[in-house]
N, C-alpha and C positions, 0 to 999 in steps of 0.2 A: 798526385802531389802530396807530399808529406809535410806536416807541421813540425818544426824543430825549434825548441826553446834553448837559447844560449844564455847561460848564467856566467858572465865574465865581466869583471869590473875594469879591465883595461879596454876602454871604449874604442880606441883605434884598432886594437886586435879584434874586438868583437865585431866591428864594422867590416873588417877585412874578411872574417869568417862568414859573416852574413852575405856579403857580395858573392863569395865563392860558392856557398851552398845554394843560394838563389839562382846562380848561373846554371845549375843543374836541374832547375824546374821545381825546387822545393820552396816552401814558405818558412820564414824565420822571424821569430820575435826575440828581441833583446830585453832581458830583465833590467829594470831601472831602479826598483825598490828592493835593495838587498836585505832589508830587515823583515820583509813580508813576501817571501818567495812563493809559498804554497798557494795563496789566493790567485796569484798570476798563473801558476801551473794549472790549477783546477779550471780557471776560466778559459785558458788557451787550449787545454786538452791536447798536448803535443803527442806526436808519434815517437819522439826521441828528445833527450835532454843532453846538451853538452855543458859541462860545469867545471869551473876552475876550483882548485883546492883552497887557495888563499883568497878569502872574500871578506868584505866588511861585515861586522856584527857576528856572523856564524860562518864556519868554514864549509867547504863543499861536502865533506863527510857528513856533517849534520844535516844538510839539506837532502842529500841522497837518502839518508836514513828516514827522513820525514816523507819523501816521495814514495819510498818502498812501503810505507804504512798504508798507502792508498792506491798504488799503481805498480804494475810490472813493466812499465815503459822502459825501453833500452836507455841506459845512461852511459855516456862516455866522459871520463875525466880528462881535462886538458890542463896541464900544470908544468911549471918549471921544476917542481919538487918531484923529480922523476927517478929517485933512488928506489931500490927494491922495496924498502920498508913502506914507502908511500904507495907504490903500485899494489903491494899486497893489501894495505889498508883499504885502498879504493875498491878492490875486488871483494874484500870481506864486508864492506859497507853496502854492497849491492851493485857496484859498477860492473859494466859489461866489457869495457875496453879502456885503454889509457893512451893518450897522445901527449908526448913530451913537448915542452916549449924549448926553443922557438919552433912554432908550428909550421910544418911543411903542408901548405894548403891542399896540395894534390893528394898527399898521403891521407890527410884528414877526410877529404871527400871519398876516397876509396874505402876507408874504414866505415864511414857513415853508410855508403851504399851497400856494402857487404852486410852490415848489421841490420839494416832495414830489410834487405832481402830475406835474411834468416828469420827475422821477427815476424814479418808480415806476409811473405809468400806462403809460409806454413799456416799462418793464422787464417788466410783467405780460404784454405781448404778445411778449416775446422767446421764441424757440424754444429757448433754452438755460437750464438751471438749473445754477448753479455753487455749489460749496462745497468748501473744503479742497483746491483744485486739481483737483477732479473736475468736469467739465462734461458734463451730461447733455443730449444733442441730442434734443429732443422730436420733431423732424420725421422723423428716420430711426432712432429707437430704438437709439442707440449712445451710448457715453460716451467721453470723451477724458481722458487723464491723462498728464502729462509728454510730450505730443506723440504719444502712442500712442492710436489709435482702436480701440475694442473693441465688437463687435456684441453685442447682447442679444436674448434671446427676448422675446416679447411679455409673458410673465409676469414675467421678470426686470426688464424695463423698467418695468412698472406698480409693482412693489415699490419700485424705486429712486426712481421719480418721487414716489410717495407719501411716502417717508421724507425726500426732499430738500425737498418742499413743506412738511413739518412738522419741519424740522431743529431740534434742540434740545428736541424733545418726544418722549415715548414714544408709539409707535404700536402699538396692540394687534394681536394676531394676528387678531381678529375684523374689525378695520378693513381689514387687508390682504386677508383672505379676501373681504370684500365688494368690494374693488377688483378682485380677480381674477374675481369672478363677473359683472362688468359685461358681459362679452362671452361668457363660457363659461356653459353652463347649470348645470354643477356642477363644483366643484373640491374634491377631498379635502383634509383638513387636512395630510396627509403631503405633498401637492403643494407647499404653502407652505414646509414645512421643506426639502424638496429644492431648491426654487428659491432660497431665501435662501442655502443652503449653496453652490450653484453661483454665485450672484451674488457672494458673498464671495470665492470662489476667483478669479473674473475680476478683481475689484477688486485683490486682493492680488497677482496675477500682474502687473498693470499698475504696481504700486508703491504703491497706496493701501491699505496694510495697516490692519486694525482700523477701517475706515471705518464699518462698521455694528456697533454694540454690542448685546448682548442684555441685557434687563432681565428676569431670571427671574420668571415669574409675571405679567409685565406686557406684554412685547412687545419691540420693537426701537427703536433710536434712532440717529440721526446726531448725535453730540455736537458742540456748539460749544466747542472746546477753546481753552485759553489759548495764544495764539501762533499760532492757525490763520490761514491766509490766506483772505480773504473777497473 
């Protein structure tokens, strides 16, 4: 399931888009505060953005430019201003596609599905997991931050990989223990505590302080923070 952020001030149109996109199994959030779009974007952490050109306060080109400062998430413009100049402007500002109004909802879904496949089917094959400036290199069990490369043990790597794959969600100690058991016949619970502590020290020494948070009684989480670079 993909998260899609819709930035459209015609609420009847936005609701129609939402229903159609959700009917294909995706999740949709409609922006309601058109003066402060970026905090909503950062908190929701969408896989895709659909944005109108003409919006209150700032136009869609402005917000696409702001999004591009912090994310490479796919952006589709949806607008009645569908002349060549506006389409070229949308692409130059970082847009990936353009859907003219009135919107054909079936065409919209087809374009969304195609762009999601291109963006994320390839990403799933990538040997790198990235979040908050930390890049975990799957092929050589190391991570990079701020240009510095840091080697990890196999247990540290499995812990960080699991947490990054589930970023924004609490991962229980039992889940992490099971991940460590995949290749080792037995791992004591204390081993997990020691490895998490050592992993945190390596991240902190590289400059990624407080990258892994503890949820007492629940487990660990890599939080999606307001203003984080994705």
